[in-house]
Gaussian input, Z-matrix of N, CA and C with variables (Angstrom, degrees):
# hf/3-21g

backbone

0 1
 N
 C     1     B1
 C     2     B2     1     A1
 N     3     B3     2     A2     1     D1
 C     4     B4     3     A3     2     D2
 C     5     B5     4     A4     3     D3
 N     6     B6     5     A5     4     D4
 C     7     B7     6     A6     5     D5
 C     8     B8     7     A7     6     D6
 N     9     B9     8     A8     7     D7
 C    10    B10     9     A9     8     D8
 C    11    B11    10    A10     9     D9
 N    12    B12    11    A11    10    D10
 C    13    B13    12    A12    11    D11
 C    14    B14    13    A13    12    D12
 N    15    B15    14    A14    13    D13
 C    16    B16    15    A15    14    D14
 C    17    B17    16    A16    15    D15
 N    18    B18    17    A17    16    D16
 C    19    B19    18    A18    17    D17
 C    20    B20    19    A19    18    D18
 N    21    B21    20    A20    19    D19
 C    22    B22    21    A21    20    D20
 C    23    B23    22    A22    21    D21
 N    24    B24    23    A23    22    D22
 C    25    B25    24    A24    23    D23
 C    26    B26    25    A25    24    D24
 N    27    B27    26    A26    25    D25
 C    28    B28    27    A27    26    D26
 C    29    B29    28    A28    27    D27
 N    30    B30    29    A29    28    D28
 C    31    B31    30    A30    29    D29
 C    32    B32    31    A31    30    D30
 N    33    B33    32    A32    31    D31
 C    34    B34    33    A33    32    D32
 C    35    B35    34    A34    33    D33
 N    36    B36    35    A35    34    D34
 C    37    B37    36    A36    35    D35
 C    38    B38    37    A37    36    D36
 N    39    B39    38    A38    37    D37
 C    40    B40    39    A39    38    D38
 C    41    B41    40    A40    39    D39
 N    42    B42    41    A41    40    D40
 C    43    B43    42    A42    41    D41
 C    44    B44    43    A43    42    D42
 N    45    B45    44    A44    43    D43
 C    46    B46    45    A45    44    D44
 C    47    B47    46    A46    45    D45
 N    48    B48    47    A47    46    D46
 C    49    B49    48    A48    47    D47
 C    50    B50    49    A49    48    D48
 N    51    B51    50    A50    49    D49
 C    52    B52    51    A51    50    D50
 C    53    B53    52    A52    51    D51
 N    54    B54    53    A53    52    D52
 C    55    B55    54    A54    53    D53
 C    56    B56    55    A55    54    D54
 N    57    B57    56    A56    55    D55
 C    58    B58    57    A57    56    D56
 C    59    B59    58    A58    57    D57
 N    60    B60    59    A59    58    D58
 C    61    B61    60    A60    59    D59
 C    62    B62    61    A61    60    D60
 N    63    B63    62    A62    61    D61
 C    64    B64    63    A63    62    D62
 C    65    B65    64    A64    63    D63
 N    66    B66    65    A65    64    D64
 C    67    B67    66    A66    65    D65
 C    68    B68    67    A67    66    D66
 N    69    B69    68    A68    67    D67
 C    70    B70    69    A69    68    D68
 C    71    B71    70    A70    69    D69
 N    72    B72    71    A71    70    D70
 C    73    B73    72    A72    71    D71
 C    74    B74    73    A73    72    D72
 N    75    B75    74    A74    73    D73
 C    76    B76    75    A75    74    D74
 C    77    B77    76    A76    75    D75
 N    78    B78    77    A77    76    D76
 C    79    B79    78    A78    77    D77
 C    80    B80    79    A79    78    D78
 N    81    B81    80    A80    79    D79
 C    82    B82    81    A81    80    D80
 C    83    B83    82    A82    81    D81
 N    84    B84    83    A83    82    D82
 C    85    B85    84    A84    83    D83
 C    86    B86    85    A85    84    D84
 N    87    B87    86    A86    85    D85
 C    88    B88    87    A87    86    D86
 C    89    B89    88    A88    87    D87
 N    90    B90    89    A89    88    D88
 C    91    B91    90    A90    89    D89
 C    92    B92    91    A91    90    D90
 N    93    B93    92    A92    91    D91
 C    94    B94    93    A93    92    D92
 C    95    B95    94    A94    93    D93
 N    96    B96    95    A95    94    D94
 C    97    B97    96    A96    95    D95
 C    98    B98    97    A97    96    D96
 N    99    B99    98    A98    97    D97
 C   100   B100    99    A99    98    D98
 C   101   B101   100   A100    99    D99
 N   102   B102   101   A101   100   D100
 C   103   B103   102   A102   101   D101
 C   104   B104   103   A103   102   D102
 N   105   B105   104   A104   103   D103
 C   106   B106   105   A105   104   D104
 C   107   B107   106   A106   105   D105
 N   108   B108   107   A107   106   D106
 C   109   B109   108   A108   107   D107
 C   110   B110   109   A109   108   D108
 N   111   B111   110   A110   109   D109
 C   112   B112   111   A111   110   D110
 C   113   B113   112   A112   111   D111
 N   114   B114   113   A113   112   D112
 C   115   B115   114   A114   113   D113
 C   116   B116   115   A115   114   D114
 N   117   B117   116   A116   115   D115
 C   118   B118   117   A117   116   D116
 C   119   B119   118   A118   117   D117
 N   120   B120   119   A119   118   D118
 C   121   B121   120   A120   119   D119
 C   122   B122   121   A121   120   D120
 N   123   B123   122   A122   121   D121
 C   124   B124   123   A123   122   D122
 C   125   B125   124   A124   123   D123
 N   126   B126   125   A125   124   D124
 C   127   B127   126   A126   125   D125
 C   128   B128   127   A127   126   D126
 N   129   B129   128   A128   127   D127
 C   130   B130   129   A129   128   D128
 C   131   B131   130   A130   129   D129
 N   132   B132   131   A131   130   D130
 C   133   B133   132   A132   131   D131
 C   134   B134   133   A133   132   D132
 N   135   B135   134   A134   133   D133
 C   136   B136   135   A135   134   D134
 C   137   B137   136   A136   135   D135
 N   138   B138   137   A137   136   D136
 C   139   B139   138   A138   137   D137
 C   140   B140   139   A139   138   D138
 N   141   B141   140   A140   139   D139
 C   142   B142   141   A141   140   D140
 C   143   B143   142   A142   141   D141
 N   144   B144   143   A143   142   D142
 C   145   B145   144   A144   143   D143
 C   146   B146   145   A145   144   D144
 N   147   B147   146   A146   145   D145
 C   148   B148   147   A147   146   D146
 C   149   B149   148   A148   147   D147
 N   150   B150   149   A149   148   D148
 C   151   B151   150   A150   149   D149
 C   152   B152   151   A151   150   D150
 N   153   B153   152   A152   151   D151
 C   154   B154   153   A153   152   D152
 C   155   B155   154   A154   153   D153
 N   156   B156   155   A155   154   D154
 C   157   B157   156   A156   155   D155
 C   158   B158   157   A157   156   D156
 N   159   B159   158   A158   157   D157
 C   160   B160   159   A159   158   D158
 C   161   B161   160   A160   159   D159
 N   162   B162   161   A161   160   D160
 C   163   B163   162   A162   161   D161
 C   164   B164   163   A163   162   D162
 N   165   B165   164   A164   163   D163
 C   166   B166   165   A165   164   D164
 C   167   B167   166   A166   165   D165
 N   168   B168   167   A167   166   D166
 C   169   B169   168   A168   167   D167
 C   170   B170   169   A169   168   D168
 N   171   B171   170   A170   169   D169
 C   172   B172   171   A171   170   D170
 C   173   B173   172   A172   171   D171

   B1=1.4240
   B2=1.5276
   B3=1.3229
   B4=1.4502
   B5=1.5177
   B6=1.3479
   B7=1.4614
   B8=1.5151
   B9=1.3433
   B10=1.4579
   B11=1.5280
   B12=1.2976
   B13=1.4060
   B14=1.5834
   B15=1.3393
   B16=1.4347
   B17=1.5468
   B18=1.3100
   B19=1.4311
   B20=1.5210
   B21=1.3200
   B22=1.4454
   B23=1.5010
   B24=1.3360
   B25=1.4565
   B26=1.5285
   B27=1.3280
   B28=1.4837
   B29=1.5021
   B30=1.3118
   B31=1.4536
   B32=1.5284
   B33=1.2291
   B34=1.5185
   B35=1.5491
   B36=1.3360
   B37=1.4588
   B38=1.5277
   B39=1.3097
   B40=1.4281
   B41=1.5522
   B42=1.2844
   B43=1.5105
   B44=1.5502
   B45=1.3159
   B46=1.4460
   B47=1.5111
   B48=1.3236
   B49=1.4811
   B50=1.5068
   B51=1.3188
   B52=1.4785
   B53=1.5049
   B54=1.3791
   B55=1.4520
   B56=1.4862
   B57=1.3102
   B58=1.4539
   B59=1.4862
   B60=1.2984
   B61=1.4845
   B62=1.5283
   B63=1.3371
   B64=1.4211
   B65=1.5266
   B66=1.3370
   B67=1.4201
   B68=1.5980
   B69=1.3146
   B70=1.4870
   B71=1.5259
   B72=1.3245
   B73=1.4647
   B74=1.5090
   B75=1.3268
   B76=1.4698
   B77=1.5134
   B78=1.2827
   B79=1.4904
   B80=1.5057
   B81=1.3351
   B82=1.4907
   B83=1.5026
   B84=1.3385
   B85=1.4833
   B86=1.5571
   B87=1.3156
   B88=1.4725
   B89=1.5435
   B90=1.3180
   B91=1.4981
   B92=1.5347
   B93=1.3364
   B94=1.4592
   B95=1.5242
   B96=1.3063
   B97=1.4533
   B98=1.4921
   B99=1.3233
   B100=1.4991
   B101=1.4986
   B102=1.3239
   B103=1.4660
   B104=1.5279
   B105=1.3609
   B106=1.4550
   B107=1.5040
   B108=1.3013
   B109=1.4407
   B110=1.5340
   B111=1.3556
   B112=1.4051
   B113=1.5406
   B114=1.3480
   B115=1.4512
   B116=1.5016
   B117=1.3348
   B118=1.4356
   B119=1.5528
   B120=1.3135
   B121=1.4323
   B122=1.5352
   B123=1.3212
   B124=1.4650
   B125=1.5233
   B126=1.3564
   B127=1.4177
   B128=1.5121
   B129=1.3131
   B130=1.4537
   B131=1.4852
   B132=1.3363
   B133=1.4924
   B134=1.4762
   B135=1.3227
   B136=1.4919
   B137=1.5055
   B138=1.2965
   B139=1.4508
   B140=1.5053
   B141=1.3265
   B142=1.4454
   B143=1.4939
   B144=1.2933
   B145=1.4784
   B146=1.5399
   B147=1.2891
   B148=1.4606
   B149=1.5161
   B150=1.3186
   B151=1.4922
   B152=1.5772
   B153=1.2876
   B154=1.4328
   B155=1.5183
   B156=1.2886
   B157=1.4685
   B158=1.5174
   B159=1.3293
   B160=1.4360
   B161=1.5652
   B162=1.3158
   B163=1.4712
   B164=1.5215
   B165=1.3131
   B166=1.4300
   B167=1.5652
   B168=1.3410
   B169=1.4187
   B170=1.5916
   B171=1.3147
   B172=1.4659
   B173=1.4846
   A1=110.24
   A2=118.14
   A3=122.29
   A4=109.77
   A5=116.00
   A6=125.40
   A7=107.90
   A8=116.01
   A9=122.64
   A10=105.69
   A11=117.45
   A12=124.73
   A13=110.74
   A14=116.93
   A15=121.42
   A16=106.11
   A17=118.28
   A18=122.84
   A19=110.29
   A20=116.47
   A21=120.21
   A22=109.89
   A23=117.95
   A24=121.08
   A25=107.77
   A26=115.20
   A27=120.12
   A28=106.90
   A29=115.51
   A30=122.03
   A31=113.55
   A32=119.09
   A33=122.06
   A34=110.29
   A35=118.24
   A36=120.93
   A37=113.35
   A38=118.60
   A39=120.09
   A40=111.94
   A41=114.11
   A42=120.75
   A43=106.53
   A44=114.91
   A45=122.04
   A46=110.84
   A47=115.86
   A48=121.38
   A49=110.73
   A50=119.61
   A51=124.93
   A52=104.29
   A53=115.35
   A54=121.97
   A55=109.34
   A56=117.65
   A57=124.23
   A58=111.36
   A59=116.03
   A60=121.85
   A61=104.96
   A62=116.55
   A63=121.97
   A64=111.69
   A65=116.62
   A66=121.83
   A67=106.41
   A68=116.37
   A69=119.08
   A70=109.85
   A71=115.79
   A72=121.29
   A73=113.69
   A74=118.58
   A75=121.25
   A76=110.63
   A77=116.98
   A78=121.73
   A79=110.45
   A80=115.14
   A81=120.60
   A82=112.29
   A83=117.01
   A84=122.31
   A85=109.15
   A86=116.87
   A87=121.60
   A88=108.19
   A89=115.79
   A90=118.53
   A91=110.10
   A92=116.95
   A93=121.99
   A94=110.54
   A95=118.38
   A96=120.06
   A97=112.12
   A98=116.69
   A99=119.62
   A100=110.93
   A101=119.11
   A102=122.28
   A103=109.24
   A104=115.46
   A105=120.81
   A106=110.64
   A107=118.38
   A108=123.67
   A109=110.25
   A110=115.62
   A111=120.86
   A112=112.25
   A113=112.22
   A114=119.23
   A115=113.86
   A116=118.03
   A117=124.36
   A118=110.42
   A119=115.59
   A120=121.31
   A121=112.83
   A122=117.78
   A123=123.44
   A124=110.31
   A125=118.26
   A126=120.23
   A127=114.31
   A128=117.93
   A129=124.85
   A130=112.41
   A131=118.62
   A132=119.46
   A133=111.75
   A134=118.85
   A135=120.90
   A136=111.58
   A137=119.41
   A138=122.69
   A139=110.79
   A140=116.56
   A141=121.38
   A142=110.43
   A143=117.99
   A144=121.78
   A145=108.21
   A146=117.20
   A147=120.57
   A148=108.55
   A149=115.67
   A150=121.95
   A151=112.23
   A152=117.71
   A153=121.63
   A154=110.92
   A155=115.64
   A156=120.28
   A157=110.81
   A158=114.79
   A159=122.39
   A160=103.19
   A161=117.25
   A162=122.00
   A163=109.93
   A164=117.17
   A165=120.66
   A166=110.88
   A167=118.81
   A168=120.54
   A169=109.95
   A170=114.50
   A171=117.66
   A172=108.67
   D1=146.66
   D2=178.26
   D3=-92.19
   D4=136.72
   D5=-178.82
   D6=-128.85
   D7=141.36
   D8=165.50
   D9=-100.18
   D10=115.10
   D11=-174.67
   D12=-107.11
   D13=131.86
   D14=173.97
   D15=-111.91
   D16=116.94
   D17=171.21
   D18=-99.91
   D19=142.60
   D20=-177.24
   D21=-136.20
   D22=135.17
   D23=173.54
   D24=-132.95
   D25=141.85
   D26=176.59
   D27=-97.18
   D28=115.77
   D29=176.06
   D30=-99.23
   D31=172.82
   D32=-175.10
   D33=-59.98
   D34=-37.86
   D35=-174.31
   D36=-109.69
   D37=7.78
   D38=179.88
   D39=166.60
   D40=-173.96
   D41=-179.73
   D42=-116.36
   D43=136.47
   D44=179.61
   D45=-113.91
   D46=130.70
   D47=177.66
   D48=-112.69
   D49=141.72
   D50=171.20
   D51=-127.83
   D52=126.70
   D53=177.03
   D54=-118.89
   D55=127.02
   D56=-177.71
   D57=-139.19
   D58=149.71
   D59=174.53
   D60=-106.20
   D61=126.11
   D62=-176.46
   D63=-135.94
   D64=160.11
   D65=174.38
   D66=-100.72
   D67=131.03
   D68=-178.60
   D69=-160.20
   D70=163.61
   D71=178.34
   D72=-89.72
   D73=-13.94
   D74=179.71
   D75=-154.10
   D76=168.72
   D77=179.35
   D78=-61.14
   D79=-45.31
   D80=179.12
   D81=-58.47
   D82=-44.80
   D83=178.88
   D84=-66.08
   D85=-34.96
   D86=179.61
   D87=-64.64
   D88=-44.55
   D89=-179.64
   D90=-63.58
   D91=-41.74
   D92=177.51
   D93=-62.69
   D94=-40.98
   D95=178.52
   D96=-66.53
   D97=-40.19
   D98=178.38
   D99=-64.85
   D100=-37.40
   D101=177.54
   D102=-63.61
   D103=-42.45
   D104=178.71
   D105=-59.94
   D106=-42.76
   D107=-179.54
   D108=-62.82
   D109=-42.47
   D110=178.82
   D111=-59.55
   D112=-49.85
   D113=178.46
   D114=-60.58
   D115=-36.30
   D116=176.61
   D117=-64.64
   D118=-46.04
   D119=177.77
   D120=-60.62
   D121=-46.33
   D122=-178.72
   D123=-68.02
   D124=-35.20
   D125=-178.25
   D126=-79.95
   D127=-13.98
   D128=-175.03
   D129=-68.46
   D130=-23.35
   D131=179.16
   D132=79.63
   D133=-0.21
   D134=-179.77
   D135=-69.16
   D136=139.96
   D137=172.60
   D138=-67.97
   D139=142.34
   D140=178.13
   D141=-150.25
   D142=160.50
   D143=178.47
   D144=-150.31
   D145=154.11
   D146=176.34
   D147=-64.15
   D148=136.46
   D149=-178.58
   D150=-103.83
   D151=-18.82
   D152=-175.93
   D153=-148.22
   D154=158.17
   D155=-179.58
   D156=-152.86
   D157=166.95
   D158=174.41
   D159=-138.64
   D160=127.23
   D161=178.05
   D162=-128.03
   D163=124.92
   D164=179.86
   D165=-129.15
   D166=137.85
   D167=177.30
   D168=-61.51
   D169=145.48
   D170=176.31
   D171=-126.26

């Protein structure tokens, strides 16, 4: 089954989200697959930059 997974972590200076679409047999496996994709992306050494943003006054 295909899942769209949103991972979130609260860091010292902000919150980071990673959203990935993965194939998995359960929600737990989907979360694990999304984490693996994130680690693969970060370990690849490829340059990247944010492409979109949302800013709202608070």
